[in-house]
Backbone as a ProteinNet text record, in pm:
[ID]
protein_1_A
[PRIMARY]
MEVEARTADISRGGVGLIHSQFIPPGTHLAVKFPAEGSEKVVHGVVRYCRHIGGIQHRIGVQFI
[TERTIARY]
-700	-675.6	-693.7	-597.5	-607.3	-610.3	-707.9	-721.1	-750.1	-721.8	-758.9	-874.1	-970.8	-1087	-1123.4	-1190.7	-1237.8	-1376.2	-1399.1	-1529.4	-1623.7	-1738	-1839.1	-1939.6	-1977.9	-2069.8	-2058.8	-2109.2	-2103.3	-2225.2	-2275.1	-2387.1	-2363.4	-2456.7	-2444.8	-2445.1	-2512	-2527.7	-2427.5	-2352.7	-2259.6	-2183.5	-2113.1	-2029.6	-2038.5	-2038.9	-2030.8	-1888.1	-1831.6	-1692.7	-1685.4	-1580.9	-1548	-1413.5	-1411.2	-1288.7	-1274.5	-1152.5	-1125	-1151.9	-1177.6	-1201.3	-1343	-1396.5	-1523.5	-1498.1	-1577.8	-1570.9	-1707.1	-1712.8	-1841.1	-1926.3	-2058.9	-2148.9	-2129.9	-2138	-2116.6	-1975.5	-1884	-1745.7	-1739.2	-1672.9	-1653.9	-1527.7	-1538.1	-1427.7	-1401.1	-1278.8	-1243.9	-1211.6	-1295.1	-1278.1	-1203	-1093.6	-1011.7	-1036.7	-1063.1	-1082.8	-978.2	-918.7	-827.1	-905	-847.7	-916.2	-815.3	-802.5	-720	-585.4	-501.7	-368.2	-360.2	-471.8	-471.2	-569.2	-608.3	-707.9	-822.7	-942	-1060.6	-1098.5	-1110	-1145.8	-1291.1	-1368.6	-1509.4	-1531	-1598.3	-1622.6	-1752.7	-1751.9	-1870.7	-1877.7	-1990.2	-2012	-2058.9	-2004.1	-2043.6	-2186	-2274.1	-2413.8	-2437.2	-2360.1	-2368.9	-2238.6	-2213	-2098.1	-2144.2	-2149.9	-2200.9	-2094	-2079.9	-1988.9	-2049.3	-1970.6	-2023.2	-1951.1	-1858.3	-1790.6	-1641	-1581.4	-1437.8	-1403.1	-1311.9	-1277.8	-1336.5	-1425.4	-1481.1	-1600.8	-1604.2	-1715.6	-1764.8	-1895.4	-1957.5	-1988.8	-1936.4	-1949.6	-2025.4	-2133.3	-2210.5	-2173.1	-2124.4	-2080.8	-2168.7	-2230.5	-2311.8	-2224.7	-2221.4	-2145.9	-2213.8	-2131.1	-2186.4	-2125.1
26436.1	26502	26401	26398.4	26309.5	26393.7	26367.4	26440.4	26341.2	26382.5	26302.7	26371.9	26293.9	26348.6	26256.8	26313.2	26235.8	26180	26055.4	25993.5	26035	26091.2	26130.9	26018.6	25953.4	25839.5	25759.3	25638.1	25550.7	25459.6	25429.4	25336.6	25254.5	25167.8	25087.1	25173.6	25290.3	25373.7	25485.2	25515.9	25626.9	25655.2	25767.9	25806.5	25957.5	26000.1	26141.6	26173.8	26276.4	26314.1	26455.4	26482.5	26616.5	26652.2	26767.4	26806.8	26958.6	27006.4	27150.1	27223.3	27151.9	27216.2	27189.8	27284.7	27263.5	27170.3	27066.4	26975.8	26983.1	27029.7	27054.7	26928.8	26941.6	26830.8	26786.7	26656.4	26599.8	26548.5	26584.1	26537.7	26388	26314.6	26170.8	26147.2	26058.6	26030	25880.5	25846.9	25710.7	25719.4	25657.9	25663.8	25538.2	25558.5	25446.2	25421.5	25295.6	25253.9	25148.6	25155.9	25048.5	24918.8	24806.6	24677.1	24564.9	24512.8	24395	24396.2	24494.9	24500.1	24555.8	24601.9	24659.6	24776.8	24817.8	24923.1	24873.3	24915.6	24888.8	25020.8	25021.9	25143	25131.5	25235.1	25240.5	25371.5	25365.3	25485.1	25550.3	25683.8	25757.2	25892	25960.7	26093.4	26184.3	26306.3	26403.5	26448.7	26435.6	26478.9	26614.8	26648.4	26780.9	26813.1	26941.4	26989.2	27115.3	27109.7	27221.1	27271.9	27402.3	27465.1	27447.4	27396.8	27372.6	27455.6	27540.2	27627.9	27631.1	27747.7	27760.8	27723.7	27627	27577.9	27439.2	27395.2	27259.5	27252.7	27145.4	27117.4	26975.7	26958.8	26826.8	26785	26669.2	26622.8	26490.2	26485.1	26362.3	26294.1	26171.2	26095.2	25971.8	25956.6	25839.4	25740	25614.6	25511	25479.1	25453.7	25418.9	25289.9
7955.9	8081.5	8193.9	8284.6	8399.5	8525.7	8610.5	8736.3	8848.3	8970	9086.4	9155.8	9201.8	9270.6	9386.6	9484.1	9598.3	9566	9600.6	9579.6	9691.9	9655.6	9753.7	9774.5	9666.3	9673.6	9545	9550.7	9433.2	9434.1	9315.2	9299.7	9174	9142.6	9020.8	8895.3	8902.6	8784.6	8768	8875.2	8862.1	8989.6	8987.4	9100.5	9118.3	9244.3	9277.7	9317.3	9259.4	9285.1	9341.1	9418.7	9464.8	9402.9	9334.3	9262.7	9264.7	9244	9249.7	9118.7	9011.3	8881.9	8834	8757.2	8688	8570.3	8558.5	8443.1	8375	8251.9	8185.9	8168.1	8189.3	8158.9	8014.1	7992.6	7859.7	7839.6	7930.8	7920.6	7947.6	7861	7880	7961.5	8059.4	8149.9	8157.9	8191.7	8231.6	8380.2	8463.7	8608.9	8653	8724.4	8770.7	8918.9	8953	9091.2	9125.1	9245.2	9286.1	9304.2	9259.7	9268.4	9284	9404.1	9432.4	9360.7	9390.7	9333.5	9192.9	9139.1	9005	9001.8	8884.2	8867.8	8782.6	8816.6	8736.1	8670.1	8539.2	8465.7	8419.5	8452.8	8414.7	8340	8227.5	8147.1	8189.1	8184.9	8225.5	8156.4	8180.7	8125.4	8239.1	8242.7	8343.9	8314.3	8413.9	8399.2	8462.7	8568.1	8627.4	8698.1	8716.2	8793.1	8864	8997.6	9077.5	9173.7	9179.4	9275	9414.5	9509.6	9644.8	9750.8	9710.7	9805.2	9782.2	9806.5	9784.1	9641.4	9627.4	9492.5	9467.7	9555.3	9546.5	9452.1	9371.7	9281	9304.8	9300.4	9309.3	9166.6	9124.6	8986.1	8986.1	8912	8896.7	8766.5	8775.6	8658.7	8643.2	8527.3	8496	8421.8	8468.6	8398.6	8266.9	8164.2	8031.7	7983.9
[MASK]
++++++++++++++++++++++++++++++++++++++++++++++++++++++++++++++++

């Protein structure tokens, strides 16, 4: 499954995303970031997904 999400925050250990769908904790993801004319792919696992209003969800992804 490929989805687009807005980045809320990022650190060395993970990324916070805002997305319209619930993504269950434990889901493994490949997160793509733009990087100097290409894409950088980082693998991660969803640690939490919280409804924050309307159809918006806050998703915490830990890099692995």
